[in-house]
N, C-alpha and C positions, 0 to 999 in steps of 0.2 A: 848761351854756350859760346857763341862767336862774338859777343858784344865786346867792342874795343880792340878787336884783332884786325890789323890792317895789312894790305898788300900794297907795295909802292912800286910803280913802274920803274924799271931800270935797276932796282935793288933786289938782291936775292933774299929769299926767306920771308918770314912774317914778322910783324912788329906790333907792339902795344904802345899806345899814346901815353907819354909821361907828363908833358906839360905843353902849354901854348907859348909862342913867342909873338913878337909884333908882326912878323911876316911869314909865319909857318908854325910848325909844331916840332917838339922833340919826341922821338920815338926810340923804343928799346927793342933790340932784336930778341925774339923769343928763344932763338937758338944760342946766341953768344952773350946775351945781356949787354951788348955794346950799344951805347946811345949815339944817335946821329940826328942831325936836323933834317926835316922834310919841309920843303918850301911850297908855297901856293902854286908854283909852276910844275911841281911833281904831280903825276896822276896817282892819287891815293884812293884806294877802294877798301871799304869795310867788308869783311867776309860775310857779315850779316846781311848785306845788300846784294850779294852775288847769287845768281840762280842759273841753272842749266836748262837750255831749251829742250822740250820734248815735242812729240808730234801734236799733243793737245794743248800744252800750257808751258809753264816754267816750274822747275822744282828748286826750292831753296837749297843752298849749299849745305846747310846744317842737316837737312834730311838725307842728303847724299852721304855725308860723313857718317851719319847714324846707320844707314844701310850698309856701308862698307864695314863699319865696326861690327855689326851683327853678322855679316857674311864672313868676315875674317876672324871672328871670335876675339876681337881686340888685338890681333896680331898685326905686324907690319905687312903691307901689301906690296904689289909690284914695285920694283926698284927701277931706276932709269935705264938699266941694261936690258929690260924686257923689250921684246920686239913690238913693232906697231900693231901687228895682228893680235898678239897676246893682250896688249893694252885694250884694244877695241873689244875683244871678246869678254874680257873681265868687266869692262865698263858696261857692256850689254847685260851681264848678269846682275849688276848693281842697279842699273836704270834701263830696263828693257826697251822702253819707248823713246829713248833720247833721239833728238833730231840729227840724223847722220849727215845732213847737209850743212848744219850750222855749228855742230860741236866737233872740233878738230882734235887730232891726237895730241897736239901740244896742250890743249885745254885739259884733256884727260890726264896727261902726265902731271900737270900742275895740281889737279885735284888730288891725285895719289900722293904727290910730294907733300902737299899741305897736310893731308890726312896723316901721313907718317910722322911729320914733325909735331903736329898737335897731339897725336896719340902718344908719342914718346915723352912728351912733357905733361901727360895726363890732363889735357885741357878739353877732352871730349867727354862730356857728361850727358847721359841720357836725361831727357826732360822728366821722365817718371820719377827719378831719384830726387830731383829738385822739387817736384810737386809734392811728394810724400813728406819732405822736410818741412814744407810750409804748412801742411795740415796737422803736423804733430805739435 
């Protein structure tokens, strides 16, 4: 579901890798479809590799997105204008045992912003649907 979707430090939004260059990659914005270079000096993170700390372990971002989607019935969730307290309480509904010392409101805002973008572009697919397609 999140394979090939990237977050680039210092750049807004999310990106898909288009091609490689000698000293970096070319990425395309999921939101605007504008292509830009991303260099080896940029901090590039694959959403597939991101996880959120809990009291026990770490939960992959894809599982959190699926929890949000199920909780919100596929609708858009909290926007940037929501208060910090609203963001924390909603996040606690999604992931009750998140580590309150290591997960900041800024992290939560980013998760909700990414969820809203991916959901608006219909890029969040439940694994069940993919599994049933493979078996048919």
